[in-house]
N, C-alpha and C positions, 0 to 999 in steps of 0.2 A: 463436456465441461465437468470439472471437478470442483467440489465444494467442501468447505470445512467451517463449522461454527466454532468459535473460540472465545475465551476470556483471558484475563491477564496471566494466570499461571500456565496457560496453554501456549504461550509464545514460542517456546522451543519446538513444540509440535507444529506450529505454523511454519517455522523456518524449514523443518524437515519435509513437511508436506509440499511447500512451495519448491524446494530444491528438487525433490523427486519428480514433480510434474514438469518443472522447467527442463530438466535433463531429458525426460521422456518426450517432451515436446520439441526437442532439437536444439536447446540452448547449449552453446559451447561451454565447457567447464571453466575456461578462463574468464567468462562473463558472469559466472555464478556469484562471486563475492559482491559485486556492485548490485546485482539483482536482489540478493538477500538483504543487503543494507536497506534498499528502498522498501522492500516488503516489510521488513521488521519495523522501520520507522513509521510507516503508515498504519500497520497493525497495532503498534504500541499506542499511537494517538487514538485509534478507534476504541481501545479498551480503557484508556485513561481519561479521555475527554468525551466519549460518547455516552449514551444512556448507561448509568451505573448498574442497573439491575438486569440488563439484557446482554446476550452474547453478540459479538460482531461476527460477520460472515466473510470468508475469503472465497472468491470464485476465480478459477484460472482456466483459460482455454487458449487454443491457437487459432489464428486466422491468417491464411497466407503464410508469409515469412515472419510473423510476429507472434509473440506470446502476450496475452492480455491478462492482467490481474485487476480484479475489482474487489475492493474492501468496503463493506457496508456496516454502518452502525446506526443505532436509532437516535443518536444525538442530532439536535437541530442547531445549526450554526449559520449565521448570516453575515459573513465577512463583507467588507466594503470593496475589496479587490480580490482577485483569485489568489488563493493561498500558495505559498512557495515561490512567488515571483521575485521577492526581494531577498537578497542574501542577508544573513544575520550580521549584526554589528561585530566589530573586531574583538570585543570582550564578551560576547553572548555566551551564556551557559545553557540556554534552552531556546526553543523556537526555530531550530534549524532542520528538523526532520523532513518537513514537506519540501523545503528548498533542496535538500540533498536528494530526495526521491526524484524531484523534477530534473535535477542535473544528470542523474544516471539513467533515466528512462528516455525513450524516444519521444514520448508524449504523455501528458498527465492531464486528466479532466476531473473536475470537481463539481458536484451538484448536491444541493441540499434542499430539503423541504419537509413536508409533513411525514414522509416515509423515512426520514433520517438523512444521513450523509453518505454519499457514494464517492469514492475516489477510484478512478480507473487509470491504470498505467499500462503503457505498451513498451515491449522490449524486443530487440531483434533476435531472431533465431536463425 
């Protein structure tokens, strides 16, 4: 498992870190752009909506023929339905990151509680 703590100015490093580990884990290069969009959207949410004085953490690992990415922040959010299930409206200018991440990943899980918010995405390799 690889791990990287980050804050808002570190987002380029997050993308570089994720890309390197995805390729090393067996992801095909043609799948990398969608993967990086999903990671960037969730990581950006973590550092803009999570706890403002703490860093978020990206963890990445392989299991079988899948690459798993977990992004954790210390924010506590209690939505009424799983995030990213509903597509944004036709004129939306925000609120589409989790929906996009869900569309390009095989699976996305969301959990939140006293330890913060965890979003776990799975991608084919």
